[in-house]
Backbone as JSON Lines, residues from 0, in Angstrom:
{"i":0,"aa":"X","n":[114.47,28.28,78.48],"ca":[114.81,29.35,77.57],"c":[113.71,30.41,77.62]}
{"i":1,"aa":"X","n":[114.09,31.65,77.74],"ca":[113.14,32.76,77.79],"c":[113.1,33.42,76.43]}
{"i":2,"aa":"X","n":[111.91,33.56,75.88],"ca":[111.75,34.2,74.59],"c":[111.78,35.71,74.74]}
{"i":3,"aa":"X","n":[112.12,36.39,73.66],"ca":[112.24,37.84,73.73],"c":[110.92,38.51,74.11]}
{"i":4,"aa":"X","n":[109.79,37.98,73.62],"ca":[108.49,38.54,74.0],"c":[108.26,38.43,75.49]}
{"i":5,"aa":"X","n":[108.66,37.29,76.07],"ca":[108.52,37.1,77.51],"c":[109.39,38.1,78.27]}
{"i":6,"aa":"X","n":[110.6,38.36,77.78],"ca":[111.49,39.32,78.42],"c":[110.87,40.71,78.42]}
{"i":7,"aa":"X","n":[110.32,41.1,77.29],"ca":[109.69,42.42,77.2],"c":[108.5,42.5,78.14]}
{"i":8,"aa":"X","n":[107.72,41.43,78.2],"ca":[106.55,41.41,79.07],"c":[106.98,41.5,80.53]}
{"i":9,"aa":"X","n":[108.04,40.81,80.9],"ca":[108.54,40.86,82.28],"c":[109.0,42.27,82.62]}
{"i":10,"aa":"X","n":[109.71,42.93,81.71],"ca":[110.18,44.3,81.96],"c":[109.01,45.25,82.17]}
{"i":11,"aa":"X","n":[108.0,45.15,81.33],"ca":[106.83,46.01,81.46],"c":[106.12,45.73,82.77]}
{"i":12,"aa":"X","n":[105.94,44.46,83.11],"ca":[105.27,44.1,84.37],"c":[106.06,44.65,85.56]}
{"i":13,"aa":"X","n":[107.39,44.54,85.52],"ca":[108.2,45.01,86.64],"c":[108.07,46.52,86.8]}
{"i":14,"aa":"X","n":[108.03,47.25,85.71],"ca":[107.89,48.7,85.78],"c":[106.55,49.06,86.41]}
{"i":15,"aa":"X","n":[105.49,48.4,85.95],"ca":[104.15,48.67,86.49],"c":[104.1,48.31,87.96]}
{"i":16,"aa":"X","n":[104.61,47.13,88.31],"ca":[104.57,46.66,89.7],"c":[105.36,47.59,90.6]}
{"i":17,"aa":"X","n":[106.56,48.01,90.16],"ca":[107.37,48.9,90.98],"c":[106.63,50.21,91.24]}
{"i":18,"aa":"X","n":[105.98,50.75,90.24],"ca":[105.24,51.99,90.43],"c":[104.11,51.78,91.43]}
{"i":19,"aa":"X","n":[103.32,50.72,91.22],"ca":[102.18,50.48,92.1],"c":[102.61,50.19,93.53]}
{"i":20,"aa":"X","n":[103.69,49.44,93.7],"ca":[104.14,49.12,95.05],"c":[104.76,50.33,95.74]}
{"i":21,"aa":"X","n":[105.38,51.22,94.98],"ca":[105.9,52.44,95.58],"c":[104.75,53.3,96.09]}
{"i":22,"aa":"X","n":[103.67,53.32,95.32],"ca":[102.51,54.1,95.72],"c":[101.89,53.58,97.01]}
{"i":23,"aa":"X","n":[101.8,52.23,97.14],"ca":[101.17,51.66,98.33],"c":[102.12,51.68,99.52]}
{"i":24,"aa":"X","n":[103.4,51.38,99.28],"ca":[104.41,51.44,100.32],"c":[104.16,50.58,101.54]}
{"i":25,"aa":"X","n":[103.57,49.41,101.37],"ca":[103.19,48.6,102.51],"c":[104.05,47.33,102.65]}
{"i":26,"aa":"X","n":[105.1,47.2,101.89],"ca":[105.93,46.01,101.98],"c":[106.49,45.85,103.4]}
{"i":27,"aa":"X","n":[106.72,44.6,103.78],"ca":[107.21,44.27,105.12],"c":[108.7,43.94,105.02]}
{"i":28,"aa":"X","n":[109.5,44.5,105.91],"ca":[110.93,44.16,105.94],"c":[111.21,43.29,107.14]}
{"i":29,"aa":"X","n":[111.82,42.14,106.88],"ca":[112.23,41.22,107.94],"c":[113.68,40.84,107.66]}
{"i":30,"aa":"X","n":[114.53,41.09,108.62],"ca":[115.97,40.82,108.48],"c":[116.52,41.38,107.17]}
{"i":31,"aa":"X","n":[116.18,42.64,106.89],"ca":[116.67,43.38,105.74],"c":[116.18,42.84,104.39]}
{"i":32,"aa":"X","n":[115.19,41.96,104.41],"ca":[114.61,41.44,103.17],"c":[113.17,41.91,103.08]}
{"i":33,"aa":"X","n":[112.75,42.33,101.9],"ca":[111.41,42.87,101.7],"c":[110.44,41.75,101.28]}
{"i":34,"aa":"X","n":[109.28,41.73,101.94],"ca":[108.23,40.77,101.63],"c":[106.94,41.51,101.35]}
{"i":35,"aa":"X","n":[106.08,40.88,100.56],"ca":[104.81,41.48,100.19],"c":[103.67,40.6,100.69]}
{"i":36,"aa":"X","n":[102.64,41.24,101.22],"ca":[101.48,40.51,101.72],"c":[100.51,40.26,100.58]}
{"i":37,"aa":"X","n":[99.49,39.5,100.88],"ca":[98.49,39.11,99.88],"c":[97.88,40.33,99.18]}
{"i":38,"aa":"X","n":[97.56,41.36,99.93],"ca":[96.93,42.56,99.34],"c":[97.83,43.2,98.28]}
{"i":39,"aa":"X","n":[99.13,43.31,98.56],"ca":[100.05,43.9,97.6],"c":[100.2,43.04,96.36]}
{"i":40,"aa":"X","n":[100.24,41.72,96.55],"ca":[100.36,40.8,95.42],"c":[99.12,40.92,94.52]}
{"i":41,"aa":"X","n":[97.94,40.96,95.14],"ca":[96.7,41.09,94.38],"c":[96.66,42.41,93.61]}
{"i":42,"aa":"X","n":[97.06,43.49,94.28],"ca":[97.06,44.8,93.64],"c":[98.02,44.81,92.44]}
{"i":43,"aa":"X","n":[99.2,44.27,92.63],"ca":[100.2,44.28,91.56],"c":[99.77,43.41,90.38]}
{"i":44,"aa":"X","n":[99.12,42.28,90.66],"ca":[98.71,41.36,89.6],"c":[97.36,41.75,88.99]}
{"i":45,"aa":"X","n":[96.63,42.63,89.66],"ca":[95.33,43.03,89.15],"c":[94.26,41.96,89.31]}
{"i":46,"aa":"X","n":[94.36,41.2,90.4],"ca":[93.39,40.14,90.67],"c":[92.84,40.3,92.08]}
{"i":47,"aa":"X","n":[91.73,39.63,92.36],"ca":[91.13,39.7,93.69],"c":[91.76,38.65,94.61]}
{"i":48,"aa":"X","n":[91.54,38.81,95.91],"ca":[92.05,37.82,96.87],"c":[91.46,36.43,96.62]}
{"i":49,"aa":"X","n":[90.14,36.31,96.39],"ca":[89.61,34.97,96.1],"c":[90.26,34.31,94.87]}
{"i":50,"aa":"X","n":[90.55,35.12,93.84],"ca":[91.23,34.58,92.66],"c":[92.64,34.12,93.01]}
{"i":51,"aa":"X","n":[93.37,34.91,93.78],"ca":[94.71,34.51,94.2],"c":[94.66,33.2,94.98]}
{"i":52,"aa":"X","n":[93.77,33.12,95.96],"ca":[93.69,31.91,96.78],"c":[93.28,30.7,95.95]}
{"i":53,"aa":"X","n":[92.35,30.89,95.01],"ca":[91.92,29.78,94.15],"c":[93.08,29.29,93.28]}
{"i":54,"aa":"X","n":[93.82,30.22,92.7],"ca":[94.94,29.82,91.84],"c":[96.08,29.2,92.64]}
{"i":55,"aa":"X","n":[96.26,29.62,93.88],"ca":[97.25,28.96,94.74],"c":[96.83,27.53,95.03]}
{"i":56,"aa":"X","n":[95.53,27.32,95.34],"ca":[95.02,25.97,95.6],"c":[95.15,25.08,94.37]}
{"i":57,"aa":"X","n":[94.83,25.64,93.2],"ca":[94.89,24.87,91.95],"c":[96.32,24.57,91.52]}
{"i":58,"aa":"X","n":[97.28,25.33,92.05],"ca":[98.67,25.14,91.66],"c":[99.07,26.0,90.47]}
{"i":59,"aa":"X","n":[98.19,26.88,90.01],"ca":[98.52,27.79,88.91],"c":[99.62,28.76,89.33]}
{"i":60,"aa":"X","n":[99.55,29.22,90.58],"ca":[100.58,30.07,91.16],"c":[101.32,29.26,92.22]}
{"i":61,"aa":"X","n":[102.6,29.55,92.39],"ca":[103.38,28.89,93.44],"c":[103.03,29.5,94.79]}
{"i":62,"aa":"X","n":[102.92,28.65,95.78],"ca":[102.59,29.09,97.14],"c":[103.78,29.86,97.73]}
{"i":63,"aa":"X","n":[103.48,30.84,98.58],"ca":[104.53,31.59,99.27],"c":[105.29,30.64,100.19]}
{"i":64,"aa":"X","n":[106.59,30.79,100.22],"ca":[107.42,29.9,101.04],"c":[107.49,30.33,102.49]}
{"i":65,"aa":"X","n":[107.04,31.57,102.76],"ca":[107.14,32.09,104.14],"c":[105.79,32.63,104.61]}
{"i":66,"aa":"X","n":[105.62,32.59,105.92],"ca":[104.43,33.16,106.57],"c":[104.88,33.89,107.82]}
{"i":67,"aa":"X","n":[104.08,34.87,108.22],"ca":[104.41,35.57,109.45],"c":[103.84,34.8,110.64]}
{"i":68,"aa":"X","n":[103.96,35.37,111.84],"ca":[103.54,34.64,113.04],"c":[102.02,34.43,113.11]}
{"i":69,"aa":"X","n":[101.26,35.2,112.31],"ca":[99.8,35.0,112.25],"c":[99.4,33.98,111.2]}
{"i":70,"aa":"X","n":[100.37,33.51,110.43],"ca":[100.09,32.56,109.36],"c":[99.79,33.21,108.02]}
{"i":71,"aa":"X","n":[99.95,34.53,107.95],"ca":[99.7,35.24,106.7],"c":[100.87,35.02,105.74]}
{"i":72,"aa":"X","n":[100.55,34.88,104.49],"ca":[101.58,34.65,103.47],"c":[102.48,35.87,103.31]}
{"i":73,"aa":"X","n":[103.76,35.62,103.13],"ca":[104.74,36.66,102.82],"c":[105.44,36.26,101.53]}
{"i":74,"aa":"X","n":[105.24,37.03,100.47],"ca":[105.8,36.72,99.16],"c":[107.09,37.51,98.95]}
{"i":75,"aa":"X","n":[108.1,36.86,98.39],"ca":[109.32,37.56,98.0],"c":[109.06,38.32,96.7]}
{"i":76,"aa":"X","n":[109.98,39.18,96.34],"ca":[109.84,39.93,95.09],"c":[109.79,38.97,93.89]}
{"i":77,"aa":"X","n":[110.59,37.92,93.95],"ca":[110.62,36.95,92.86],"c":[109.28,36.22,92.74]}
{"i":78,"aa":"X","n":[108.69,35.86,93.88],"ca":[107.38,35.2,93.87],"c":[106.31,36.15,93.34]}
{"i":79,"aa":"X","n":[106.37,37.41,93.76],"ca":[105.42,38.42,93.29],"c":[105.54,38.59,91.78]}
{"i":80,"aa":"X","n":[106.76,38.71,91.27],"ca":[106.96,38.88,89.82],"c":[106.41,37.69,89.04]}
{"i":81,"aa":"X","n":[106.62,36.48,89.56],"ca":[106.12,35.28,88.88],"c":[104.59,35.27,88.83]}
{"i":82,"aa":"X","n":[103.95,35.69,89.9],"ca":[102.49,35.73,89.94],"c":[101.96,36.8,88.98]}
{"i":83,"aa":"X","n":[102.59,37.97,88.98],"ca":[102.16,39.04,88.07],"c":[102.29,38.58,86.62]}
{"i":84,"aa":"X","n":[103.4,37.95,86.29],"ca":[103.62,37.47,84.92],"c":[102.57,36.42,84.55]}
{"i":85,"aa":"X","n":[102.34,35.47,85.43],"ca":[101.36,34.41,85.16],"c":[99.94,34.97,85.08]}
{"i":86,"aa":"X","n":[99.6,35.91,85.94],"ca":[98.25,36.48,85.95],"c":[97.97,37.28,84.7]}
{"i":87,"aa":"X","n":[99.0,37.85,84.11],"ca":[98.82,38.68,82.92],"c":[99.21,37.98,81.62]}
{"i":88,"aa":"X","n":[99.44,36.69,81.71],"ca":[99.81,35.9,80.54],"c":[98.61,35.8,79.59]}
{"i":89,"aa":"X","n":[98.88,35.9,78.31],"ca":[97.83,35.8,77.3],"c":[98.02,34.47,76.57]}
{"i":90,"aa":"X","n":[96.95,33.71,76.48],"ca":[96.98,32.46,75.73],"c":[96.78,32.77,74.26]}
{"i":91,"aa":"X","n":[97.89,32.94,73.53],"ca":[97.82,33.35,72.14],"c":[97.36,32.22,71.23]}
{"i":92,"aa":"X","n":[97.58,30.99,71.62],"ca":[97.22,29.87,70.77],"c":[95.75,29.54,70.78]}
{"i":93,"aa":"X","n":[94.99,30.15,71.65],"ca":[93.58,29.83,71.79],"c":[92.72,30.96,71.23]}
{"i":94,"aa":"X","n":[91.88,30.62,70.29],"ca":[90.95,31.58,69.71],"c":[89.81,31.83,70.68]}
{"i":95,"aa":"X","n":[89.37,33.04,70.77],"ca":[88.24,33.38,71.63],"c":[87.04,33.68,70.74]}
{"i":96,"aa":"X","n":[85.91,33.11,71.11],"ca":[84.72,33.38,70.32],"c":[83.51,33.45,71.24]}
{"i":97,"aa":"X","n":[82.44,33.99,70.73],"ca":[81.21,34.07,71.51],"c":[80.62,32.71,71.76]}
{"i":98,"aa":"X","n":[80.97,31.7,70.94],"ca":[80.46,30.35,71.15],"c":[80.86,29.8,72.5]}
{"i":99,"aa":"X","n":[82.05,30.14,72.97],"ca":[82.52,29.66,74.27],"c":[81.73,30.24,75.4]}
{"i":100,"aa":"X","n":[81.15,31.41,75.19],"ca":[80.33,32.04,76.21],"c":[78.87,31.61,76.12]}
{"i":101,"aa":"X","n":[78.54,30.85,75.1],"ca":[77.16,30.42,74.91],"c":[76.34,31.46,74.16]}
{"i":102,"aa":"X","n":[77.02,32.44,73.58],"ca":[76.33,33.47,72.78],"c":[76.47,33.1,71.31]}
{"i":103,"aa":"X","n":[75.52,32.46,70.77],"ca":[75.6,32.02,69.37],"c":[75.21,33.1,68.42]}
């Protein structure tokens, strides 16, 4: 079940991602299907490549199901949207304090 807040967040993320991806214009088309490389996914999610790779290893993000002939990941639009949503998710149930940073 998708909550209304999640729906609104997905719509906002999609609008931002579409704008940013139009600006970069580097998506790859293979057999009439559009794929995004690691750089585009990182740009859209607002994370670095090392963060993306770490979260893929940890299982926080789902691994791309396809790779090109060089072994580079090719993400579908659905995979990209899921990563953007997960990367921008806010843990509302967890209080943030300076104590967690060691700043008493």
